[in-house]
C-alpha positions as CSV (number, residue, x, y, z in Angstrom):
1,X,-30.3,140.3,189.9
2,X,-32.3,143.2,190.4
3,X,-35.8,144.2,191.7
4,X,-37.8,147.0,190.9
5,X,-40.0,149.4,193.5
6,X,-43.4,149.8,192.4
7,X,-44.7,153.3,193.5
8,X,-47.2,153.3,196.3
9,X,-49.6,155.7,197.6
10,X,-49.1,154.8,201.2
11,X,-46.5,154.9,203.9
12,X,-46.0,151.1,203.8
13,X,-42.7,149.8,202.4
14,X,-42.6,149.7,198.4
15,X,-43.4,146.2,197.1
16,X,-40.5,144.5,195.4
17,X,-40.4,142.4,192.2
18,X,-37.5,140.0,191.6
19,X,-36.0,140.1,188.1
20,X,-33.2,138.4,186.4
21,X,-31.3,140.1,183.7
22,X,-28.5,139.0,181.4
23,X,-25.4,141.0,181.5
24,X,-22.0,140.6,179.7
25,X,-19.1,140.2,181.7
26,X,-17.9,144.1,181.2
27,X,-21.4,145.1,182.2
28,X,-21.3,142.9,185.2
29,X,-18.3,144.1,186.2
30,X,-19.2,147.9,186.1
31,X,-22.3,147.1,188.0
32,X,-20.0,145.5,190.9
33,X,-17.6,148.6,190.7
34,X,-20.6,151.1,190.9
35,X,-21.8,149.1,193.9
36,X,-18.3,149.0,195.5
37,X,-18.0,152.7,194.9
38,X,-21.5,153.6,196.2
39,X,-20.7,151.2,199.4
40,X,-17.3,152.9,200.2
41,X,-19.0,156.4,199.7
42,X,-22.1,155.7,201.7
43,X,-20.5,153.6,204.4
44,X,-23.2,150.8,204.1
45,X,-23.7,148.0,201.7
46,X,-25.1,149.0,198.3
47,X,-26.5,145.9,196.4
48,X,-26.5,145.8,192.6
49,X,-30.7,146.0,192.7
50,X,-30.1,149.4,194.7
51,X,-27.7,150.6,191.9
52,X,-30.0,149.6,189.1
53,X,-33.0,151.3,190.9
54,X,-31.0,154.4,191.2
55,X,-30.2,154.4,187.4
56,X,-33.7,153.7,186.6
57,X,-35.0,156.7,188.8
58,X,-32.2,158.9,187.2
59,X,-33.5,158.0,183.6
60,X,-36.8,158.9,184.9
61,X,-35.8,162.5,185.8
62,X,-34.4,163.3,182.5
63,X,-36.3,164.8,179.9
64,X,-37.6,163.4,176.4
65,X,-34.5,164.9,174.7
66,X,-32.2,163.4,176.7
67,X,-34.0,159.8,176.4
68,X,-34.0,160.2,172.6
69,X,-30.3,161.5,172.4
70,X,-28.7,159.5,175.1
71,X,-30.3,156.6,176.1
72,X,-32.2,155.1,173.0
73,X,-28.6,154.9,170.9
74,X,-27.3,153.0,173.8
75,X,-30.0,150.7,174.2
76,X,-29.8,150.2,170.4
77,X,-26.2,149.0,170.8
78,X,-27.6,146.7,173.5
79,X,-29.7,145.2,171.0
80,X,-27.2,144.7,168.5
81,X,-25.2,142.9,170.9
82,X,-28.2,140.6,171.5
83,X,-29.6,138.7,174.3
84,X,-28.2,135.0,174.9
85,X,-30.7,132.3,174.3
86,X,-32.0,130.5,177.6
87,X,-31.9,126.6,177.9
88,X,-34.8,125.1,178.7
């Protein structure tokens, strides 16, 4: 559902890697809401991948204290919820 851009030193377009992520229904709804709000605000289509990349870039800009105090507790809550088992 998302793709992450790799940083490149040249002026070429970034390389994108396809990734699949498991989302709960409320989280998927939130992602859809953010995508729609961004689309409405910017006047052009904003994909879920773009929203996820922007959130990751925002996180990258934060200091270590923010990551420790704000992000890691949320990650811990997600671990408690768990990741569904994939059928093979």
